[in-house]
Each structure stands twice: as C-alpha cells, then as structure tokens.
C-alpha positions, 0 to 999 in steps of 0.5 A: 063231662059237665053237670049239664049232661045229667038228669034224674029219674022220677023216683029220685025227684019224687022219693029220694029228695023228699025222704032225704032233702039234704041229698040234692041233685047237685050233690049227687052229680058232684059225687058221680063226677068225683067218684073214688069208686064205680061199679056196675050192678047186675041190672046194668045200673052203676054205683058210684061212691064219693066223699062229700060234705054232709050239709047237715053237719059239715062232716065228710061222709061217703055218698053212694049214688046209683045211676041208670046204665047210661051213668048220667041219670041219677036214680038213688043216693044215700050216705053209705055207712058201710063203705070201706075205703080200699 
C-alpha cells in the first residue's frame, strides 16, 4: 500500500488536527503503514499502533490511529500513553 491511497474523515481534518496540530495526516498514514499492532473495534473501525517520533520533542512514542473499516480512511490519532508493548 502506498500513502496516496489514504484519505481522512472530516472529523480528523477539522477536529483532531486542530486539537493536536503535531499529529499530521502524513504522520498518521506513516503509523498505519508501519503498525506494530492492529485490531478491529466492535464498530468495525480499526486501531493501529506504531512507534513514531513526536515532532514536538523528537521522543519516540506510540501513536494510536483509528481508521474506518476500510483501513485507509484516517479518523482519529493520538499518542497512547497507556499502550504496553506485548
């Protein structure tokens, strides 16, 4: 899969990127492409976790990205402080 086949929901573009401007669409796509774990939610959406470099301080953190059921439409993304690497 390449990053050109990805999209974002209106919620991601108008809410998430405003509230968390350091979480860009490009960073979220990179996380999905390099996910170390992915699971399906009960509503059909997908959760993806990946280690990424936080652009605010260059620390490697775990980013959780939620996509729609297609796995290619980014809906939400945030740094997951509670993620435990299995």
